[in-house]
DRENTORKOL-3810 file (N, C-alpha, C; in nm, 4 decimals):
REM DRENTORKOL-3810
@n.u->1.3291; n.v->1.8433; n.w->-0.5900; ca.u->1.4470; ca.v->1.7487; ca.w->-0.5326; c.u->1.4217; c.v->1.6422; c.w->-0.4095
@n.u->1.3529; n.v->1.7460; n.w->-0.3191; ca.u->1.3457; ca.v->1.6326; ca.w->-0.2225; c.u->1.2302; c.v->1.5498; c.w->-0.2462
@n.u->1.1506; n.v->1.5432; n.w->-0.3042; ca.u->1.0621; ca.v->1.4229; ca.w->-0.3417; c.u->1.1424; c.v->1.3102; c.w->-0.3725
@n.u->1.2140; n.v->1.3298; n.w->-0.4908; ca.u->1.2878; ca.v->1.2634; ca.w->-0.5802; c.u->1.3026; c.v->1.1858; c.w->-0.4332
@n.u->1.4075; n.v->1.2443; n.w->-0.3862; ca.u->1.5036; ca.v->1.1422; ca.w->-0.2526; c.u->1.4065; c.v->1.1055; c.w->-0.1570
@n.u->1.2550; n.v->1.1380; n.w->-0.1384; ca.u->1.1397; ca.v->1.0616; ca.w->-0.1021; c.u->1.1429; c.v->0.9193; c.w->-0.1439
@n.u->1.1481; n.v->0.9540; n.w->-0.2585; ca.u->1.0857; ca.v->0.8610; ca.w->-0.3675; c.u->1.2240; c.v->0.7418; c.w->-0.3634
@n.u->1.3329; n.v->0.7792; n.w->-0.3452; ca.u->1.4281; ca.v->0.5980; ca.w->-0.3603; c.u->1.4225; c.v->0.5810; c.w->-0.2694
@n.u->1.4067; n.v->0.6859; n.w->-0.0771; ca.u->1.3942; ca.v->0.6257; ca.w->-0.0106; c.u->1.2300; c.v->0.4913; c.w->0.0131
@n.u->1.1728; n.v->0.5387; n.w->-0.0909; ca.u->1.0772; ca.v->0.4493; ca.w->-0.0724; c.u->1.1063; c.v->0.3552; c.w->-0.1590
@n.u->1.1210; n.v->0.3283; n.w->-0.2586; ca.u->1.2115; ca.v->0.2463; ca.w->-0.3481; c.u->1.2669; c.v->0.1267; c.w->-0.2410
@n.u->1.4023; n.v->0.2230; n.w->-0.2079; ca.u->1.4809; ca.v->0.0978; ca.w->-0.0856; c.u->1.4033; c.v->0.0537; c.w->-0.0241
@n.u->1.3182; n.v->0.0783; n.w->0.0615; ca.u->1.2073; ca.v->0.0650; ca.w->0.1517; c.u->1.1166; c.v->-0.0934; c.w->0.0678
@n.u->1.1041; n.v->0.0060; n.w->-0.0075; ca.u->0.9937; ca.v->-0.1595; ca.w->-0.0366; c.u->1.0930; c.v->-0.2547; c.w->-0.1456
@n.u->1.1707; n.v->-0.2622; n.w->-0.2365; ca.u->1.3170; ca.v->-0.3216; ca.w->-0.2267; c.u->1.2914; c.v->-0.4446; c.w->-0.1252
@n.u->1.3439; n.v->-0.3594; n.w->0.0232; ca.u->1.3679; ca.v->-0.4792; ca.w->0.1494; c.u->1.2449; c.v->-0.4992; c.w->0.1920
@n.u->1.1487; n.v->-0.4535; n.w->0.1716; ca.u->0.9812; ca.v->-0.4664; ca.w->0.1709; c.u->0.9728; c.v->-0.6317; c.w->0.1064
@n.u->1.0472; n.v->-0.6255; n.w->0.0018; ca.u->1.0340; ca.v->-0.7665; ca.w->-0.0916; c.u->1.1104; c.v->-0.8877; c.w->-0.0340
@n.u->1.2575; n.v->-0.8088; n.w->0.0035; ca.u->1.3577; ca.v->-0.9115; ca.w->0.0076; c.u->1.3350; c.v->-1.0125; c.w->0.1235
@n.u->1.2834; n.v->-0.8983; n.w->0.2333; ca.u->1.3125; ca.v->-0.9572; ca.w->0.3942; c.u->1.1714; c.v->-0.9537; c.w->0.4856
@n.u->1.0649; n.v->-0.9026; n.w->0.4031; ca.u->1.0101; ca.v->-0.8140; ca.w->0.4191; c.u->0.9585; c.v->-0.7197; c.w->0.5676
@n.u->1.0710; n.v->-0.6541; n.w->0.5604; ca.u->1.0690; ca.v->-0.5031; ca.w->0.6316; c.u->1.0954; c.v->-0.3921; c.w->0.5497
@n.u->1.0648; n.v->-0.2486; n.w->0.6272; ca.u->1.0221; ca.v->-0.1843; ca.w->0.5187; c.u->1.0290; c.v->-0.0146; c.w->0.5939
@n.u->0.9291; n.v->-0.0250; n.w->0.6627; ca.u->0.8495; ca.v->0.1053; ca.w->0.7491; c.u->0.9025; c.v->0.0962; c.w->0.8859
@n.u->0.9384; n.v->0.0321; n.w->0.9668; ca.u->1.0098; ca.v->0.1285; ca.w->1.1050; c.u->1.1398; c.v->0.0662; c.w->1.0373
@n.u->1.1907; n.v->-0.0251; n.w->0.9753; ca.u->1.3520; ca.v->-0.0415; ca.w->0.9743; c.u->1.4649; c.v->0.0431; c.w->0.9019
@n.u->1.3663; n.v->0.0799; n.w->0.7653; ca.u->1.3802; ca.v->0.2261; ca.w->0.6219; c.u->1.3344; c.v->0.3422; c.w->0.6297
@n.u->1.1944; n.v->0.3131; n.w->0.6459; ca.u->1.1121; ca.v->0.4632; ca.w->0.6253; c.u->1.1350; c.v->0.5564; c.w->0.7409
@n.u->1.1806; n.v->0.4887; n.w->0.8635; ca.u->1.1727; ca.v->0.6096; ca.w->0.9853; c.u->1.2702; c.v->0.6454; c.w->0.9846
@n.u->1.3975; n.v->0.5487; n.w->1.0231; ca.u->1.5555; ca.v->0.5827; ca.w->1.0718; c.u->1.5864; c.v->0.7366; c.w->0.8818
@n.u->1.5079; n.v->0.6919; n.w->0.7900; ca.u->1.5479; ca.v->0.7496; ca.w->0.6545; c.u->1.4652; c.v->0.8936; c.w->0.6742
@n.u->1.3486; n.v->0.9247; n.w->0.7705; ca.u->1.2665; ca.v->1.0367; ca.w->0.7364; c.u->1.3849; c.v->1.1286; c.w->0.8584
@n.u->1.4001; n.v->1.0857; n.w->0.9721; ca.u->1.4660; ca.v->1.1298; ca.w->1.0760; c.u->1.6104; c.v->1.1554; c.w->1.0856
@n.u->1.6650; n.v->1.0829; n.w->0.9819; ca.u->1.7659; ca.v->1.1054; ca.w->0.9489; c.u->1.7715; c.v->1.2359; c.w->0.8097
@n.u->1.7543; n.v->1.2017; n.w->0.7223; ca.u->1.7406; ca.v->1.2726; ca.w->0.6240; c.u->1.6677; c.v->1.4087; c.w->0.6114
@n.u->1.4894; n.v->1.3277; n.w->0.6400; ca.u->1.4377; ca.v->1.5223; ca.w->0.5986; c.u->1.4242; c.v->1.5347; c.w->0.7985
@n.u->1.4588; n.v->1.5127; n.w->0.8354; ca.u->1.5256; ca.v->1.5722; ca.w->0.9985; c.u->1.3960; c.v->1.5665; c.w->1.0641
@n.u->1.2575; n.v->1.4808; n.w->1.0169; ca.u->1.1406; ca.v->1.4699; ca.w->1.1232; c.u->1.1434; c.v->1.4472; c.w->1.2198
@n.u->1.0938; n.v->1.4470; n.w->1.3208; ca.u->1.0470; ca.v->1.3781; ca.w->1.5008; c.u->1.0309; c.v->1.2530; c.w->1.4772
@n.u->1.0716; n.v->1.2375; n.w->1.5675; ca.u->1.0490; ca.v->1.0790; ca.w->1.5609; c.u->0.8929; c.v->1.0044; c.w->1.5482
@n.u->0.7826; n.v->1.1110; n.w->1.5910; ca.u->0.6360; ca.v->1.0982; ca.w->1.6169; c.u->0.6461; c.v->1.0960; c.w->1.4344
@n.u->0.6904; n.v->1.2315; n.w->1.4046; ca.u->0.6228; ca.v->1.3115; ca.w->1.2462; c.u->0.6780; c.v->1.1782; c.w->1.1859
@n.u->0.7758; n.v->1.1070; n.w->1.1759; ca.u->0.8481; ca.v->1.0029; ca.w->1.0595; c.u->0.7655; c.v->0.8647; c.w->1.0905
@n.u->0.7268; n.v->0.8258; n.w->1.2357; ca.u->0.6252; ca.v->0.7426; ca.w->1.2534; c.u->0.5067; c.v->0.7197; c.w->1.1696
@n.u->0.4453; n.v->0.8400; n.w->1.2151; ca.u->0.3084; ca.v->0.9220; ca.w->1.1306; c.u->0.3187; c.v->0.8789; c.w->0.9744
@n.u->0.4305; n.v->0.9348; n.w->0.9183; ca.u->0.3667; ca.v->0.9460; ca.w->0.8024; c.u->0.4377; c.v->0.8166; c.w->0.7075
@n.u->0.5463; n.v->0.7234; n.w->0.7989; ca.u->0.5611; ca.v->0.5930; ca.w->0.7426; c.u->0.4674; c.v->0.5070; c.w->0.7583
@n.u->0.3412; n.v->0.5155; n.w->0.8663; ca.u->0.2379; ca.v->0.4338; ca.w->0.8468; c.u->0.1362; c.v->0.4742; c.w->0.7144
@n.u->0.1423; n.v->0.5759; n.w->0.7079; ca.u->0.0138; ca.v->0.6811; ca.w->0.6047; c.u->0.0938; c.v->0.5883; c.w->0.4419
@n.u->0.2447; n.v->0.6215; n.w->0.4571; ca.u->0.2918; ca.v->0.5989; ca.w->0.3227; c.u->0.2588; c.v->0.4064; c.w->0.3034
@n.u->0.2664; n.v->0.3619; n.w->0.3825; ca.u->0.2349; ca.v->0.2211; ca.w->0.4301; c.u->0.1111; c.v->0.1512; c.w->0.4029
@n.u->-0.0056; n.v->0.2311; n.w->0.4180; ca.u->-0.1356; ca.v->0.2472; ca.w->0.4265; c.u->-0.1893; c.v->0.1629; c.w->0.3405
@n.u->-0.1629; n.v->0.1530; n.w->0.2485; ca.u->-0.2634; ca.v->0.0857; ca.w->0.1020; c.u->-0.1462; c.v->-0.0020; c.w->-0.0456
@n.u->0.0083; n.v->0.0629; n.w->0.0263; ca.u->0.0477; ca.v->-0.0434; ca.w->-0.1356; c.u->0.1679; c.v->-0.1484; c.w->-0.0843
@n.u->0.1063; n.v->-0.1390; n.w->0.0820; ca.u->0.2345; ca.v->-0.2445; ca.w->0.1807; c.u->0.1850; c.v->-0.3399; c.w->0.0906
@n.u->0.3070; n.v->-0.3180; n.w->0.0369; ca.u->0.3561; ca.v->-0.4799; ca.w->-0.0416; c.u->0.2408; c.v->-0.5899; c.w->-0.1191
@n.u->0.1616; n.v->-0.4480; n.w->-0.2041; ca.u->0.0660; ca.v->-0.5564; ca.w->-0.2138; c.u->0.1160; c.v->-0.6504; c.w->-0.3867
@n.u->0.2005; n.v->-0.5593; n.w->-0.4384; ca.u->0.2998; ca.v->-0.6626; ca.w->-0.5518; c.u->0.3702; c.v->-0.7142; c.w->-0.5021
@n.u->0.4496; n.v->-0.7167; n.w->-0.4495; ca.u->0.4945; ca.v->-0.8255; ca.w->-0.3363; c.u->0.3878; c.v->-0.9522; c.w->-0.3056
@n.u->0.2838; n.v->-0.9453; n.w->-0.2638; ca.u->0.2556; ca.v->-1.0406; ca.w->-0.2156; c.u->0.1778; c.v->-1.1204; c.w->-0.3299
@n.u->0.0881; n.v->-1.0690; n.w->-0.3839; ca.u->0.0451; ca.v->-1.1510; ca.w->-0.5419; c.u->0.1661; c.v->-1.2571; c.w->-0.6170
@n.u->0.2863; n.v->-1.1740; n.w->-0.6053; ca.u->0.4493; ca.v->-1.2419; ca.w->-0.7018; c.u->0.4120; c.v->-1.3369; c.w->-0.5243
@n.u->0.4336; n.v->-1.3635; n.w->-0.4322; ca.u->0.4774; ca.v->-1.4413; ca.w->-0.3280; c.u->0.3465; c.v->-1.5624; c.w->-0.3080
@n.u->0.1986; n.v->-1.5207; n.w->-0.3485; ca.u->0.1051; ca.v->-1.5534; ca.w->-0.3570; c.u->0.1557; c.v->-1.6727; c.w->-0.4632
@n.u->0.1307; n.v->-1.5861; n.w->-0.6130; ca.u->0.1529; ca.v->-1.6981; ca.w->-0.6979; c.u->0.2335; c.v->-1.8414; c.w->-0.7194
@n.u->0.3276; n.v->-1.8053; n.w->-0.6536; ca.u->0.4127; ca.v->-1.9180; ca.w->-0.6486; c.u->0.3696; c.v->-1.9659; c.w->-0.4771
@n.u->0.2627; n.v->-1.9695; n.w->-0.4254; ca.u->0.1561; ca.v->-2.0722; ca.w->-0.3260; c.u->0.2789; c.v->-2.0111; c.w->-0.1938
@n.u->0.3293; n.v->-1.9559; n.w->-0.1716; ca.u->0.4001; ca.v->-1.8980; ca.w->-0.0724; c.u->0.3927; c.v->-1.7755; c.w->0.1117
@n.u->0.2160; n.v->-1.7606; n.w->0.0628; ca.u->0.1592; ca.v->-1.7101; ca.w->0.1245; c.u->0.0587; c.v->-1.7547; c.w->0.2211
@n.u->0.0329; n.v->-1.7976; n.w->0.3133; ca.u->-0.0270; ca.v->-1.8646; ca.w->0.3979; c.u->-0.1417; c.v->-1.7437; c.w->0.4679
@n.u->-0.2564; n.v->-1.7148; n.w->0.3580; ca.u->-0.3758; ca.v->-1.6011; ca.w->0.3878; c.u->-0.4496; c.v->-1.6227; c.w->0.5436
@n.u->-0.5185; n.v->-1.7405; n.w->0.5877; ca.u->-0.5596; ca.v->-1.7206; ca.w->0.7098; c.u->-0.4552; c.v->-1.7097; c.w->0.8123
@n.u->-0.3357; n.v->-1.7208; n.w->0.8418; ca.u->-0.2199; ca.v->-1.6594; ca.w->0.9132; c.u->-0.2101; c.v->-1.5029; c.w->0.8885
@n.u->-0.2140; n.v->-1.4617; n.w->0.7446; ca.u->-0.1797; ca.v->-1.3652; ca.w->0.6815; c.u->-0.2982; c.v->-1.2484; c.w->0.7694
@n.u->-0.4333; n.v->-1.2672; n.w->0.7294; ca.u->-0.5634; ca.v->-1.2104; ca.w->0.8373; c.u->-0.5098; c.v->-1.2407; c.w->0.9816
@n.u->-0.5347; n.v->-1.3436; n.w->1.0106; ca.u->-0.5049; ca.v->-1.3591; ca.w->1.1980; c.u->-0.3690; c.v->-1.1880; c.w->1.2453
@n.u->-0.2402; n.v->-1.1957; n.w->1.1250; ca.u->-0.1277; ca.v->-1.1185; ca.w->1.1816; c.u->-0.1945; c.v->-0.9670; c.w->1.1382
@n.u->-0.3455; n.v->-0.9333; n.w->1.0468; ca.u->-0.3731; ca.v->-0.8391; ca.w->1.0028; c.u->-0.4850; c.v->-0.7721; c.w->1.0429
@n.u->-0.5760; n.v->-0.8738; n.w->1.1268; ca.u->-0.5912; ca.v->-0.8059; ca.w->1.2805; c.u->-0.5317; c.v->-0.7522; c.w->1.3935
@n.u->-0.4617; n.v->-0.8536; n.w->1.4245; ca.u->-0.3484; ca.v->-0.8094; ca.w->1.5382; c.u->-0.3001; c.v->-0.6803; c.w->1.4599
@n.u->-0.2630; n.v->-0.6746; n.w->1.3383; ca.u->-0.2314; ca.v->-0.4873; ca.w->1.3285; c.u->-0.2934; c.v->-0.4053; c.w->1.3840
@n.u->-0.3890; n.v->-0.3923; n.w->1.3412; ca.u->-0.5061; ca.v->-0.2939; ca.w->1.3277; c.u->-0.5498; c.v->-0.2669; c.w->1.4314
@n.u->-0.5017; n.v->-0.3686; n.w->1.5714; ca.u->-0.5170; ca.v->-0.3480; ca.w->1.7210; c.u->-0.3882; c.v->-0.2930; c.w->1.7859
@n.u->-0.3078; n.v->-0.3244; n.w->1.7328; ca.u->-0.2209; ca.v->-0.3208; ca.w->1.7978; c.u->-0.0871; c.v->-0.2101; c.w->1.7231
@n.u->-0.1368; n.v->-0.1709; n.w->1.6377; ca.u->-0.0927; ca.v->0.0184; ca.w->1.5602; c.u->-0.1727; c.v->0.1099; c.w->1.6565
@n.u->-0.3096; n.v->0.0211; n.w->1.6735; ca.u->-0.3892; ca.v->0.1842; ca.w->1.7187; c.u->-0.3150; c.v->0.2048; c.w->1.9174
@n.u->-0.2638; n.v->0.0995; n.w->1.9338; ca.u->-0.2089; ca.v->0.0951; ca.w->2.0824; c.u->-0.0777; c.v->0.1166; c.w->2.0615
@n.u->0.0190; n.v->0.1038; n.w->1.9796; ca.u->0.1285; ca.v->0.1765; ca.w->1.9703; c.u->0.1234; c.v->0.2997; c.w->1.9441
@n.u->0.0303; n.v->0.3694; n.w->1.8217; ca.u->0.0073; ca.v->0.4934; ca.w->1.8260; c.u->-0.0329; c.v->0.6213; c.w->1.9992
@n.u->-0.1313; n.v->0.4690; n.w->2.0432; ca.u->-0.1786; ca.v->0.5623; ca.w->2.1795; c.u->-0.0475; c.v->0.5739; c.w->2.2827
@n.u->0.0856; n.v->0.4717; n.w->2.3004; ca.u->0.1392; ca.v->0.4741; ca.w->2.3547; c.u->0.2478; c.v->0.5394; c.w->2.3150
@n.u->0.3142; n.v->0.6178; n.w->2.2306; ca.u->0.4377; ca.v->0.6510; ca.w->2.1325; c.u->0.3489; c.v->0.8097; c.w->2.1472
@n.u->0.1988; n.v->0.8436; n.w->2.1575; ca.u->0.2386; ca.v->0.9658; ca.w->2.1780; c.u->0.1906; c.v->1.0581; c.w->2.3270
@n.u->0.2263; n.v->0.9491; n.w->2.4548; ca.u->0.2299; ca.v->0.9762; ca.w->2.5402; c.u->0.4046; c.v->0.9305; c.w->2.5923
@n.u->0.4868; n.v->0.9500; n.w->2.4682; ca.u->0.6092; ca.v->0.9575; ca.w->2.5077; c.u->0.6905; c.v->1.0628; c.w->2.4698
@n.u->0.8146; n.v->1.1404; n.w->2.5282; ca.u->0.8528; ca.v->1.2247; ca.w->2.4618; c.u->0.9260; c.v->1.2443; c.w->2.3304
@n.u->0.9417; n.v->1.2760; n.w->2.2749; ca.u->1.0772; ca.v->1.2626; ca.w->2.1451; c.u->1.1783; c.v->1.1581; c.w->2.1606
@n.u->1.2398; n.v->1.2293; n.w->2.2748; ca.u->1.3830; ca.v->1.1688; ca.w->2.3122; c.u->1.4041; c.v->1.0020; c.w->2.3726
@n.u->1.2619; n.v->0.9869; n.w->2.4549; ca.u->1.1929; ca.v->0.8494; ca.w->2.4558; c.u->1.2195; c.v->0.7803; c.w->2.3674
@n.u->1.1196; n.v->0.7997; n.w->2.2747; ca.u->1.0442; ca.v->0.7583; ca.w->2.1656; c.u->1.1711; c.v->0.7147; c.w->2.0935
@n.u->1.2510; n.v->0.7927; n.w->2.0739; ca.u->1.3697; ca.v->0.7273; ca.w->1.9585; c.u->1.4503; c.v->0.6903; c.w->2.0100
@n.u->1.4925; n.v->0.6939; n.w->2.1587; ca.u->1.5564; ca.v->0.5469; ca.w->2.2440; c.u->1.4715; c.v->0.4353; c.w->2.2144
@n.u->1.4418; n.v->0.4217; n.w->2.2695; ca.u->1.3475; ca.v->0.3069; ca.w->2.2824; c.u->1.3430; c.v->0.2299; c.w->2.1003
@n.u->1.3195; n.v->0.3367; n.w->2.0184; ca.u->1.3273; ca.v->0.2948; ca.w->1.8829; c.u->1.4472; c.v->0.2054; c.w->1.8648
@n.u->1.5467; n.v->0.2878; n.w->1.9160; ca.u->1.6858; ca.v->0.2556; ca.w->1.8556; c.u->1.7329; c.v->0.1483; c.w->1.9337
@n.u->1.6593; n.v->0.0864; n.w->2.0561; ca.u->1.7311; ca.v->-0.0182; ca.w->2.1108; c.u->1.6327; c.v->-0.1296; c.w->2.0578
@n.u->1.5237; n.v->-0.0982; n.w->2.0109; ca.u->1.4273; ca.v->-0.2288; ca.w->1.9726; c.u->1.5131; c.v->-0.2407; c.w->1.8036
@n.u->1.6068; n.v->-0.1428; n.w->1.7292; ca.u->1.6482; ca.v->-0.2506; ca.w->1.6368; c.u->1.8164; c.v->-0.2685; c.w->1.7091
@n.u->1.8413; n.v->-0.2444; n.w->1.8005; ca.u->1.9674; ca.v->-0.3084; ca.w->1.8166; c.u->1.9413; c.v->-0.4374; c.w->1.9037
@n.u->1.8514; n.v->-0.4910; n.w->1.9388; ca.u->1.7851; ca.v->-0.6128; ca.w->2.0434; c.u->1.7883; c.v->-0.6583; c.w->1.8585
@n.u->1.6855; n.v->-0.6383; n.w->1.7918; ca.u->1.6452; ca.v->-0.6841; ca.w->1.6995; c.u->1.7761; c.v->-0.7428; c.w->1.6400
@n.u->1.8829; n.v->-0.6826; n.w->1.5822; ca.u->2.0420; ca.v->-0.6971; ca.w->1.5002; c.u->2.1173; c.v->-0.7734; c.w->1.5756
@n.u->2.1017; n.v->-0.7700; n.w->1.6757; ca.u->2.1523; ca.v->-0.8673; ca.w->1.7768; c.u->2.1022; c.v->-1.0224; c.w->1.7969
@n.u->2.0087; n.v->-1.0539; n.w->1.7816; ca.u->1.9272; ca.v->-1.1469; ca.w->1.7901; c.u->1.9215; c.v->-1.2088; c.w->1.6725
@n.u->1.9366; n.v->-1.1374; n.w->1.5114; ca.u->1.9551; ca.v->-1.2053; ca.w->1.4187; c.u->2.1015; c.v->-1.2528; c.w->1.4311
@n.u->2.2255; n.v->-1.1496; n.w->1.4936; ca.u->2.3229; ca.v->-1.1902; ca.w->1.4152; c.u->2.4351; c.v->-1.2226; c.w->1.5001
@n.u->2.3274; n.v->-1.2952; n.w->1.6005; ca.u->2.3907; ca.v->-1.3959; ca.w->1.7269; c.u->2.2904; c.v->-1.5626; c.w->1.7167
@n.u->2.1870; n.v->-1.5022; n.w->1.5641; ca.u->2.1577; ca.v->-1.7007; ca.w->1.5973; c.u->2.1707; c.v->-1.7487; c.w->1.4342
END
């Protein structure tokens, strides 16, 4: 039954990824912390593992079919993601559970506030 719940979490993240370009940090990580009671570090690592291969491939193909993907920019972002994910994982490893959870919450509030006020 728990795998079904995780599958539903994946579907929700997939729909939002296709709709808004979000999923991992905004849906999967909080879902794993709140529903599965994962610690923040494990939730982050599990989210990255889940996104590693299927990260929006069908959504990308559909957007690309309509000519709505800038491949050179996407490639440059992907290089940055590889380097940034390594740096971020190293930084997270040195943070306490509470500090990481609070930093993540503050980040979400900052983004939400910016989106609501612009």
